[in-house]
C-alpha positions in Angstrom: 229.4 -192.3 -4.9 227.1 -193.5 -7.7 227.4 -191.9 -11.1 224.5 -191.1 -13.4 225.3 -194.2 -15.5 224.7 -196.4 -12.4 221.3 -194.9 -11.8 220.2 -194.9 -15.4 219.0 -198.6 -15.7 217.2 -198.3 -12.3 215.5 -195.0 -13.2 214.4 -196.4 -16.6 212.9 -199.5 -14.9 211.1 -197.3 -12.4 209.8 -195.0 -15.1 208.5 -197.9 -17.1 206.6 -199.3 -14.1 205.1 -195.9 -13.3 204.0 -194.9 -16.8 200.5 -195.5 -18.0 200.3 -198.1 -20.8 197.6 -198.5 -23.2 196.7 -200.8 -26.2 194.1 -200.9 -28.8 192.2 -203.6 -30.6 191.3 -203.5 -34.3 188.3 -205.8 -35.1 189.1 -208.5 -37.6 192.9 -208.8 -37.0 193.0 -211.0 -34.0 194.3 -214.5 -34.9 191.8 -217.3 -35.2 192.6 -220.9 -34.8 190.9 -223.3 -37.3 190.7 -227.1 -37.1 190.4 -229.6 -39.9 187.1 -229.3 -41.8 186.1 -226.1 -40.1 184.3 -223.7 -42.4 186.3 -220.6 -43.3 184.6 -217.4 -44.3 186.5 -215.6 -47.1 185.9 -212.0 -47.9 187.3 -211.5 -51.4 186.4 -208.8 -53.8 189.3 -208.4 -56.3 192.9 -209.4 -56.9 195.5 -206.9 -58.0 198.9 -207.6 -59.5 202.2 -205.8 -59.3 202.7 -206.5 -63.0 199.4 -205.3 -64.5 197.2 -202.3 -63.9 193.9 -204.1 -64.0 192.4 -205.8 -61.0 190.6 -209.2 -61.4 187.3 -210.0 -60.0 188.1 -212.7 -57.4 185.4 -215.2 -58.6 186.1 -214.7 -62.3 189.3 -216.7 -62.0 189.1 -220.4 -62.9 190.0 -221.8 -59.5 188.5 -221.8 -56.0 185.0 -221.6 -57.3 182.5 -221.9 -54.4 179.2 -223.7 -54.9 177.3 -220.5 -54.0 178.6 -216.9 -54.0 177.1 -214.6 -51.4 177.8 -210.8 -51.7 177.6 -208.9 -48.4 177.0 -205.1 -48.1 180.1 -203.2 -47.0 180.3 -200.3 -44.7 182.0 -197.1 -45.9 185.3 -197.9 -44.0 185.6 -201.3 -45.7 185.0 -199.8 -49.1 187.6 -197.1 -48.5 190.1 -199.7 -47.3 189.5 -201.9 -50.4 190.0 -199.0 -52.9 193.0 -197.7 -51.1 191.8 -194.1 -51.4 
């Protein structure tokens, strides 16, 4: 006679096949493949440090200066995400 331990793996397999599964997609987090010399859009606002309290404006630093800076309007969700509130 089969014991409960014998039926456990089979019942778990059956249960996992019957259960409804779902997933979600968050825009902007899907991986993107880039090739050599492809343009890369960077969305940078500020840099924070674990050593200081003050954030830096991203383009005020003396490196990675683009030829033209374009500021885009943010929606409320992006602004909240950026401030961490």
